[in-house]
Residue frames relative to the residue before (quaternion, step in Angstrom):
aa qw qx qy qz dx dy dz
M 1.0000 0.0000 0.0000 0.0000 0.00 0.00 0.00
T 0.6534 0.5053 -0.3297 0.4572 3.66 0.94 -0.73
I 0.6204 0.5249 -0.3527 0.4639 3.60 1.06 -0.63
I 0.6568 0.5022 -0.3123 0.4679 3.60 0.91 -0.90
C 0.6727 0.4814 -0.3015 0.4740 3.62 0.90 -0.87
G 0.6400 0.5244 -0.3251 0.4580 3.59 1.04 -0.72
V 0.6543 0.4961 -0.3086 0.4802 3.60 1.00 -0.82
L 0.6638 0.4912 -0.3065 0.4735 3.60 0.93 -0.88
N 0.6274 0.5303 -0.3312 0.4642 3.58 1.01 -0.78
F 0.6604 0.5045 -0.2997 0.4686 3.60 0.95 -0.84
I 0.6485 0.5128 -0.3168 0.4650 3.60 0.97 -0.85
F 0.6941 0.4608 -0.2871 0.4727 3.60 0.86 -0.90
L 0.6090 0.5390 -0.3501 0.4648 3.59 1.10 -0.61
L 0.6510 0.4904 -0.3152 0.4861 3.61 0.96 -0.79
G 0.6421 0.5230 -0.3188 0.4610 3.58 1.00 -0.79
M 0.6548 0.5062 -0.3095 0.4682 3.56 0.99 -0.82
L 0.6680 0.4926 -0.3048 0.4672 3.60 0.93 -0.85
L 0.6381 0.5101 -0.3233 0.4777 3.60 1.02 -0.74
N 0.6472 0.5112 -0.3084 0.4740 3.58 0.99 -0.86
F 0.6501 0.5099 -0.3138 0.4679 3.61 0.95 -0.83
Y 0.6506 0.5134 -0.3116 0.4648 3.60 0.98 -0.81
I 0.6644 0.5043 -0.3094 0.4566 3.60 0.91 -0.88
Y 0.7436 0.4219 -0.2401 0.4598 3.62 0.76 -0.97
S 0.6254 0.5276 -0.3642 0.4448 3.61 1.10 -0.41
N 0.6978 0.4496 -0.2730 0.4863 3.62 1.18 -0.41
K 0.4868 0.6595 -0.4469 0.3581 3.61 1.22 0.01
I 0.4771 -0.6174 0.5380 0.3191 3.53 -1.25 0.52
D 0.7812 -0.3602 0.2305 0.4548 3.54 -1.30 0.37
P 0.4060 -0.7736 0.4207 0.2442 3.64 -0.37 1.16
Q 0.7812 -0.1369 0.0970 0.6013 3.60 0.86 -0.87
T 0.3096 -0.7725 0.5292 0.1652 3.54 -0.65 1.13
Q 0.0896 -0.7742 0.6252 0.0420 3.56 -0.88 0.97
F 0.2480 -0.7915 0.5489 0.1038 3.53 -0.68 1.18
F 0.1754 -0.7489 0.6315 0.0979 3.54 -1.18 0.74
D 0.4611 -0.7159 0.4608 0.2501 3.57 -0.87 1.01
I 0.2119 -0.7301 0.6341 0.1412 3.52 -1.21 0.71
A 0.7531 -0.2584 0.2161 0.5652 3.58 0.69 -1.13
I 0.4485 -0.6301 0.5531 0.3097 3.54 -1.31 0.42
I 0.2437 -0.7955 0.5412 0.1221 3.58 -0.69 1.09
Y 0.8074 0.0181 0.0395 0.5885 3.60 0.78 -1.07
R 0.1494 -0.7466 0.6411 0.0964 3.51 -1.29 0.58
N 0.4846 -0.6671 0.4850 0.2914 3.57 -0.98 0.86
K 0.5108 -0.6697 0.4472 0.3009 3.60 -0.97 0.87
S 0.7525 0.3996 -0.2214 0.4744 3.58 0.89 -0.89
Q 0.7672 0.2337 -0.1344 0.5820 3.63 1.11 -0.61
N 0.3194 -0.7740 0.5139 0.1868 3.60 -0.46 1.15
N 0.6749 0.5047 -0.2983 0.4481 3.59 1.12 -0.55
D 0.6057 0.5319 -0.3513 0.4762 3.60 1.26 -0.22
K 0.0827 0.8231 -0.5464 0.1307 3.57 -0.46 1.25
I 0.2632 -0.6758 0.6498 0.2277 3.49 -1.39 0.27
I 0.0767 -0.8300 0.5514 -0.0349 3.54 -0.51 1.27
S 0.3575 -0.6799 0.5949 0.2368 3.53 -1.08 0.78
Q 0.0363 0.8103 -0.5774 0.0935 3.55 -0.61 1.19
Y 0.1650 -0.7578 0.6119 0.1551 3.53 -1.30 0.11
Y 0.1241 -0.7458 0.6431 0.1218 3.51 -1.30 0.39
V 0.4270 -0.6996 0.5186 0.2434 3.54 -1.18 0.63
N 0.3587 -0.7173 0.5584 0.2121 3.55 -0.76 1.08
W 0.4025 -0.7646 0.4514 0.2228 3.56 -0.61 1.10
K 0.6385 0.5161 -0.3488 0.4520 3.61 1.14 -0.35
T 0.7799 0.3101 -0.1645 0.5182 3.60 0.90 -0.91
N 0.2904 -0.7874 0.4843 0.2471 3.58 1.30 -0.40
K 0.5198 0.6012 -0.4311 0.4273 3.57 1.06 0.82
P 0.4778 -0.6719 0.4754 0.3069 3.61 -1.01 0.72
I 0.1552 -0.7667 0.6194 0.0670 3.55 -1.06 0.86
P 0.2593 -0.7959 0.5250 0.1540 3.65 -0.41 1.16
T 0.0473 0.7711 -0.6329 0.0504 3.54 -1.21 0.67
N 0.3357 -0.7060 0.5815 0.2252 3.58 -1.28 0.38
N 0.0368 -0.8118 0.5820 -0.0309 3.56 -0.72 1.12
R 0.3365 -0.7023 0.5872 0.2207 3.53 -1.19 0.65
V 0.0087 -0.8155 0.5758 -0.0575 3.56 -0.65 1.15
Y 0.2139 -0.7230 0.6377 0.1574 3.52 -1.34 0.37
D 0.1922 -0.7926 0.5722 0.0862 3.57 -0.57 1.18
F 0.0189 -0.7757 0.6302 -0.0284 3.53 -0.87 1.03
G 0.7852 -0.1794 0.0709 0.5884 3.56 0.11 1.32
P 0.8015 -0.2200 0.1675 0.5303 3.61 -0.74 -0.97
F 0.6231 0.5554 -0.3296 0.4412 3.59 1.29 -0.16
R 0.1590 -0.7786 0.6024 0.0744 3.56 -1.14 0.66
Y 0.1399 -0.7748 0.6146 0.0479 3.53 -0.91 1.06
F 0.2775 -0.7621 0.5647 0.1528 3.59 -0.71 1.08
I 0.2387 -0.7900 0.5540 0.1097 3.58 -0.60 1.19
E 0.7974 -0.0363 0.0652 0.5988 3.60 0.85 -1.01
Y 0.2616 -0.7470 0.5920 0.1519 3.51 -1.16 0.70
D 0.8625 0.1199 -0.0974 0.4820 3.55 -1.24 0.64
I 0.1021 0.8227 -0.5409 0.1420 3.55 0.59 1.23
D 0.3479 -0.6863 0.5966 0.2280 3.54 -1.12 0.75
T 0.2715 -0.8112 0.4983 0.1415 3.60 -0.33 1.22
L 0.5604 0.5943 -0.4042 0.4116 3.61 1.20 -0.19
G 0.7358 0.4024 -0.2298 0.4939 3.60 1.10 -0.59
I 0.4085 0.7270 -0.4642 0.2986 3.58 1.19 0.41
D 0.4846 -0.6562 0.4978 0.2948 3.58 -1.11 0.70
K 0.3354 -0.7912 0.4830 0.1683 3.59 -0.43 1.23
K 0.5648 0.6059 -0.3936 0.3986 3.62 1.21 -0.31
D 0.7491 0.4029 -0.2139 0.4804 3.59 1.06 -0.73
W 0.7585 0.3650 -0.1759 0.5104 3.58 1.20 -0.44
V 0.2188 -0.7512 0.6125 0.1125 3.56 -1.15 0.77
K 0.3986 -0.7082 0.5296 0.2430 3.56 -0.86 0.99
V 0.3661 -0.7592 0.5020 0.1939 3.59 -0.79 1.04
N 0.7046 0.4720 -0.2830 0.4479 3.62 0.84 -0.89
């Protein structure tokens, strides 16, 4: 019985170390954005916005700001574009909120 438990313990230990190695080398698993402020709102669609947001890098634990274009539909949010350059935006279609 001790031999069987020792072999099973060794197999599970190797599996755990392999699993730890695989997941420690993965890139950010799922990015969650936190809102800072609404920068622009679309003139024709009130739910279409460009929002200044940040996400926390899980390796450095520091916030990284970005501007994203989102469409809010009730409690749901659809991300249309990520990391938008607000200097090249068409001013005819967008209204500055601030």
